[in-house]
C-alpha positions in Angstrom: 98.8 -34.8 -19.5 96.3 -33.4 -22.3 96.3 -34.4 -25.5 97.7 -31.9 -28.4 94.5 -32.0 -30.2 90.5 -32.8 -29.8 89.6 -36.6 -30.7 86.0 -35.6 -31.3 86.7 -32.7 -33.6 89.5 -35.0 -35.5 87.2 -37.5 -36.2 84.4 -35.3 -37.2 87.1 -33.5 -39.9 88.0 -37.2 -40.9 84.3 -38.1 -41.3 83.5 -35.1 -43.5 86.5 -35.9 -45.6 85.5 -39.4 -46.3 81.9 -38.3 -47.5 83.5 -35.6 -49.6 85.5 -38.3 -51.2 82.7 -40.9 -51.5 80.1 -38.1 -52.9 82.8 -37.1 -55.6 83.5 -40.5 -56.5 80.1 -41.6 -56.8 78.7 -38.7 -58.7 77.8 -39.2 -62.3 80.3 -38.2 -64.9 79.1 -35.2 -67.0 79.8 -35.1 -70.9 80.8 -31.8 -72.2 80.6 -30.7 -76.0 84.0 -29.6 -77.3 83.0 -26.0 -77.4 82.1 -26.3 -73.5 85.2 -28.2 -72.7 87.5 -25.7 -74.7 85.8 -22.9 -72.7 86.4 -25.0 -69.4 89.8 -25.7 -70.4 90.4 -22.1 -72.0 91.4 -23.4 -75.1 90.4 -23.2 -78.8 88.0 -25.9 -79.7 90.5 -27.0 -82.3 93.1 -27.8 -79.5 90.0 -30.1 -77.8 89.7 -31.8 -81.3 93.6 -32.3 -81.4 93.6 -33.9 -78.1 90.6 -36.0 -79.3 92.5 -37.2 -82.6 95.7 -37.6 -80.7 94.0 -40.1 -78.4 94.7 -38.1 -75.0 90.8 -37.4 -74.8 88.1 -39.8 -75.3 85.2 -38.4 -77.0 81.6 -39.9 -77.4 79.3 -39.3 -80.3 75.7 -38.1 -79.6 74.3 -37.8 -82.9 76.5 -35.6 -85.2 77.7 -33.9 -81.9 81.2 -35.1 -80.1 81.2 -34.8 -76.2 84.1 -35.2 -73.8 84.2 -36.5 -70.2 84.6 -33.8 -67.8 86.5 -36.1 -65.4 88.8 -36.9 -68.0 89.4 -33.5 -69.3 89.6 -32.1 -65.7 92.4 -35.0 -65.0 94.3 -34.1 -68.4 94.4 -30.3 -67.2 95.8 -31.0 -64.0 98.2 -33.6 -64.7 98.8 -34.2 -68.3 98.1 -37.1 -70.1 98.0 -40.4 -67.8 95.5 -42.7 -69.3 93.6 -44.2 -66.3 93.5 -48.0 -65.5 89.8 -49.2 -67.1 88.7 -51.0 -63.9 89.7 -47.8 -61.8 88.0 -45.1 -63.1 85.3 -46.4 -65.8 82.0 -48.1 -65.3 81.3 -51.1 -67.2 79.2 -49.2 -69.9 82.0 -46.8 -70.3 84.4 -49.7 -70.9 81.9 -51.3 -73.1 81.2 -48.3 -75.1 85.1 -47.6 -75.4 85.8 -51.1 -76.6 82.9 -51.7 -79.0 82.5 -48.0 -80.0 78.8 -46.2 -79.4 
C-alpha cells in the first residue's frame, strides 16, 4: 500500500515554511514616516496622526519627525487594533523606549 503523499516532498515543504517564518520573525522592524505610513495604508496622513493620538499606533520621534512601526501598522491594517503583549513582539530596546520615552 503506497502513502497518499510523498514524505520527502512534505518534509521539504515544512522546512521551507519554517525557514520563512524564522526569517520573518527575526527581520528588523522598519519605521515609516507618517507620510509613508499613510501611503502604505492608503489613507490621509491625518488618519495616521489620529491613530497615533488615539493610542492605536505607537510613534517614535526622530528629531522632529514621527515614525511608525511598519509591523504595527500592518497588524492594525489586518486585524484592527489588538495591542501585542510586550514580551511577545517588542524587543527589550523597544519596551524601554515605550516605557521611558525616547
